[in-house]
C-alpha positions as CSV (number, residue, x, y, z in Angstrom):
1,M,91.1,93.4,129.5
2,R,91.6,97.2,129.1
3,Y,93.3,98.7,126.0
4,W,94.5,102.2,125.5
5,R,96.0,104.3,122.7
6,R,99.1,106.3,123.2
7,Q,99.9,109.3,120.9
8,Q,103.3,110.7,120.3
9,T,104.1,114.1,118.8
10,G,105.7,113.8,115.4
11,Q,105.1,110.1,115.1
12,S,103.9,109.0,111.6
13,A,100.6,107.0,111.2
14,K,102.6,103.9,110.0
15,E,104.8,104.0,113.1
16,T,101.8,104.3,115.4
17,A,100.1,101.4,113.7
18,L,103.3,99.3,114.0
19,R,103.6,100.1,117.7
20,H,100.0,99.1,118.3
21,C,100.3,95.8,116.4
22,T,103.5,95.0,118.3
23,L,101.7,95.7,121.6
24,A,98.8,93.5,120.5
25,V,101.1,90.6,119.7
26,G,102.7,91.0,123.1
27,L,99.4,91.0,124.9
28,L,98.2,88.0,122.9
29,A,101.3,86.0,123.6
30,L,101.0,86.8,127.3
31,S,97.3,85.8,127.4
32,A,98.3,82.5,125.7
33,L,100.8,81.8,128.4
34,V,98.4,82.4,131.3
35,A,95.3,80.7,129.7
36,P,95.0,76.9,129.1
37,A,90.0,81.5,112.1
38,R,86.4,81.8,110.5
39,A,86.5,85.0,109.4
40,Q,84.4,85.6,106.3
41,Q,82.2,82.8,107.6
42,P,81.4,80.2,106.4
43,F,84.6,80.2,104.4
44,F,87.9,79.0,105.7
45,T,89.7,81.6,103.5
46,D,90.0,84.8,105.7
47,D,89.1,88.3,104.5
48,A,91.3,91.4,104.8
49,D,88.6,93.5,106.6
50,I,89.2,94.7,110.1
51,I,86.5,95.3,112.7
52,A,85.9,99.0,113.4
53,R,87.8,100.5,116.4
54,H,86.3,99.6,119.8
55,R,83.6,97.5,118.2
56,W,82.8,93.8,118.8
57,H,82.0,91.0,116.3
58,L,80.6,87.6,117.2
59,E,80.5,84.5,115.0
60,S,78.8,81.2,115.9
61,N,78.9,78.2,113.6
62,N,78.0,74.5,113.6
63,E,79.7,72.1,111.2
64,H,78.7,68.5,110.9
65,D,81.2,66.3,108.9
66,V,81.2,62.8,107.6
67,L,84.8,61.7,107.9
68,P,86.8,59.8,105.2
69,R,87.2,56.0,105.5
70,P,90.9,56.1,106.6
71,S,89.8,58.0,109.7
72,F,88.0,54.8,111.0
73,P,87.0,54.2,113.8
74,N,86.1,58.0,113.6
75,L,82.9,58.2,111.6
76,R,81.5,61.7,112.0
77,Q,82.4,65.0,113.8
78,D,80.2,67.8,115.0
79,T,81.9,71.1,115.8
80,Q,80.3,74.1,117.4
81,T,82.6,77.1,117.2
82,I,82.1,80.5,118.9
83,K,84.4,83.4,118.0
84,F,84.7,86.9,119.5
85,S,86.7,89.7,117.9
86,Y,87.4,93.2,119.1
87,G,88.7,96.3,117.1
88,L,91.7,97.3,119.0
89,V,92.7,100.2,116.8
90,S,91.5,101.4,113.3
91,N,93.6,98.8,111.5
92,C,94.1,96.0,114.0
93,E,91.8,93.5,115.8
94,V,92.3,90.8,118.4
95,G,90.1,87.8,118.9
96,M,89.6,84.3,120.4
97,D,87.5,81.3,119.4
98,F,86.8,78.0,121.0
99,P,85.3,74.8,119.5
100,L,83.0,72.3,121.3
101,I,83.6,69.0,119.6
102,A,81.7,65.7,119.5
103,I,83.3,62.7,117.7
104,F,81.1,59.8,116.7
105,N,83.1,56.5,116.6
106,A,82.2,53.0,115.4
107,K,80.4,51.1,118.1
108,S,82.8,48.2,117.7
109,S,85.7,50.5,118.7
110,G,84.5,50.9,122.3
111,L,85.6,54.6,122.1
112,G,82.1,56.0,122.6
113,T,81.3,59.6,121.6
114,P,83.9,62.0,123.1
115,F,82.5,65.5,123.7
116,G,84.1,68.6,125.1
117,L,86.2,71.7,124.5
118,G,88.8,71.6,121.8
119,D,91.9,73.8,121.4
120,T,91.2,77.5,122.1
121,D,92.6,79.9,119.5
122,Y,93.9,83.4,120.2
123,S,94.5,85.8,117.2
124,V,95.6,89.2,116.1
125,K,95.0,90.6,112.6
126,C,96.3,93.8,111.1
127,N,95.5,95.5,107.8
128,F,98.5,97.1,106.0
129,R,96.8,98.4,102.9
130,R,93.1,99.1,102.1
131,E,91.6,99.0,98.6
132,R,91.5,102.4,97.0
133,S,89.2,103.5,94.2
134,G,91.0,103.6,90.8
135,S,93.9,101.5,92.1
136,R,94.7,98.0,90.9
137,W,96.4,97.0,94.2
138,P,94.5,94.7,96.5
139,A,93.9,95.1,100.2
140,L,96.6,93.4,102.3
141,S,96.4,92.0,105.8
142,A,98.1,89.4,108.0
143,S,97.1,87.4,111.1
144,L,98.9,85.6,113.8
145,N,97.2,82.7,115.7
146,L,98.4,81.0,118.8
147,E,96.5,77.8,119.9
148,P,97.3,76.3,123.3
149,P,96.4,72.7,123.8
150,T,93.2,73.1,125.9
151,G,91.4,70.0,124.5
152,D,92.0,66.5,125.7
153,P,94.3,64.6,123.3
154,K,93.3,61.2,124.7
155,D,89.8,61.7,123.3
156,Q,91.1,63.4,120.1
157,L,89.4,66.7,121.2
158,G,92.8,68.5,121.3
159,S,96.1,68.1,119.4
160,G,98.3,68.1,122.6
161,L,100.5,70.7,120.9
162,M,101.0,74.4,121.0
163,D,100.3,75.8,117.5
164,Y,101.8,78.9,115.9
165,Y,100.2,80.0,112.7
166,L,100.9,83.0,110.4
167,N,98.6,83.8,107.5
168,G,98.8,86.4,104.7
169,I,95.6,87.8,103.2
170,L,95.0,89.4,99.8
171,Q,91.6,90.8,98.8
172,K,90.5,92.4,95.6
173,T,87.1,93.8,94.5
174,L,86.7,92.7,90.9
175,S,83.4,94.4,90.4
176,S,80.6,96.0,92.4
177,R,79.3,92.5,93.2
178,D,82.4,90.2,93.0
179,V,85.2,89.9,95.6
180,L,88.3,87.6,95.3
181,R,90.2,86.6,98.4
182,V,93.5,84.6,98.5
183,N,95.3,83.3,101.6
184,A,98.8,81.8,102.1
185,G,100.0,80.7,105.5
186,A,102.2,78.4,107.5
187,T,101.9,76.6,110.8
188,F,105.5,76.8,112.1
189,A,104.9,74.5,115.1
190,G,102.1,72.3,116.1
191,N,99.5,71.1,113.6
192,T,96.2,72.0,112.0
193,L,94.0,69.4,113.8
194,T,90.5,70.3,115.0
195,G,89.3,67.1,116.6
196,A,89.7,64.4,114.0
197,V,89.9,66.8,111.0
198,G,93.2,68.3,109.8
199,I,96.9,67.5,109.4
200,K,98.5,65.5,112.3
201,T,102.2,65.9,111.7
202,R,104.4,68.2,113.8
203,G,106.4,70.9,112.2
204,T,105.9,73.3,109.3
205,I,102.6,73.0,107.4
206,F,101.8,75.2,104.4
207,T,98.2,76.2,103.9
208,G,96.4,78.1,101.1
209,G,92.9,79.1,100.2
210,T,91.0,81.0,97.5
211,S,87.4,82.2,97.6
212,L,85.2,84.1,95.1
213,T,81.9,85.6,96.3
214,H,79.1,87.2,94.3
215,Q,76.3,89.5,95.6
216,F,73.2,88.2,94.0
217,T,70.7,90.5,95.8
218,R,70.9,93.2,98.4
219,R,70.6,90.4,101.1
220,L,72.2,87.3,99.5
221,D,75.9,86.6,98.8
222,L,77.0,83.2,97.4
223,G,80.5,82.0,96.8
224,I,82.9,79.1,96.1
225,E,86.1,78.2,97.8
226,A,89.1,75.8,97.5
227,Y,91.2,75.3,100.6
228,G,94.1,73.0,101.5
229,G,97.2,72.2,103.4
230,Y,100.6,70.5,102.6
231,T,103.5,69.2,104.6
232,A,106.7,67.6,103.4
233,N,106.0,64.7,105.7
234,I,102.8,63.9,103.7
235,A,102.9,60.2,104.4
236,L,102.4,60.8,108.2
237,G,100.7,64.1,108.1
238,R,97.7,63.5,105.9
239,G,97.1,66.3,103.4
240,E,94.1,68.7,103.3
241,L,92.1,69.5,100.2
242,Q,88.4,70.6,100.1
243,E,86.0,72.8,98.3
244,Q,83.0,74.7,99.6
245,L,79.8,76.3,98.2
246,G,78.4,78.7,100.7
247,G,77.1,82.2,101.4
248,N,75.4,84.7,103.7
249,Y,71.9,86.0,104.0
250,L,71.4,89.4,105.6
251,L,68.6,89.1,108.2
252,K,69.0,92.7,109.4
253,R,71.7,95.3,109.6
254,G,74.7,93.7,111.3
255,L,73.3,90.2,111.4
256,T,73.8,87.5,108.8
257,L,72.8,83.8,108.5
258,D,75.8,81.8,107.2
259,F,75.7,78.5,105.5
260,G,77.9,76.1,103.4
261,A,78.4,72.6,102.0
262,V,81.9,71.1,102.1
263,A,83.4,68.3,99.9
264,G,86.9,66.9,100.6
265,Q,89.3,64.7,98.7
266,A,92.3,64.3,101.2
267,V,92.4,62.2,104.3
268,G,92.8,65.4,106.5
269,S,89.6,66.8,105.2
270,P,86.0,65.7,105.8
271,R,84.5,63.5,103.0
272,Y,81.5,65.9,103.1
273,G,79.9,68.2,105.6
274,F,77.5,71.1,106.2
275,Q,77.7,74.4,108.0
276,L,75.1,76.7,109.6
277,G,75.7,79.7,111.8
278,F,75.4,83.5,112.2
279,S,77.6,86.6,112.3
280,K,76.7,89.7,114.4
281,D,78.3,93.1,114.7
282,F,78.0,95.1,117.9
């Protein structure tokens, strides 16, 4: 797809940014109609940073989860996610990601091991305020995600629903080595399922996450995270609550090795799991 930037005489920078973001949302919605998050990898809590204009970013990640007992006959899930992002303008990016899912079921269930494409996700993220030296205000961004039901719901690879998700992002540098990130979002329609992991119920689902990362060396960052989801119909929806210890190791400029260990307490979260992947800037 080809993108262009239109300049107008006398138009303020904010008006220009708003026009571009509106265009991006329109293009994203159109692409979702004609086609059948994890930033700050490996964390589920998104960051406020935007990819540089006309640059690409690639993330690939494998997560292997042991599922909680109430998920029986589902025992384990392996998810390979690939995400592409593109800097549309200086403060706005668009992206898409798709998961390849394998669900390991109990032999007695006769369900086998379904494998295939899950629900594809299309996103647009815009930054409205960057951090400034000497200011106490954090960076502020927001993202909109549309997830058409491309996975097969009969095998639990897809939810069978069209998902609409809006997320707000706050990011504050606490010191030269420490960064705090906070997310608050809502799925207005659809659900948060990725295979057998997530909240099943239809309707509004509120999500939130907090991560704190520390740069231990020039190459190594480590952090902790708490992430969860809540719905008023909790009896049917299964809540989400999980923690993660993870980080990034800089292999070379623009390329990191990403890793994490997850522990969950709610039925919609894995009992425990592990992640391994990489992030690459182009």
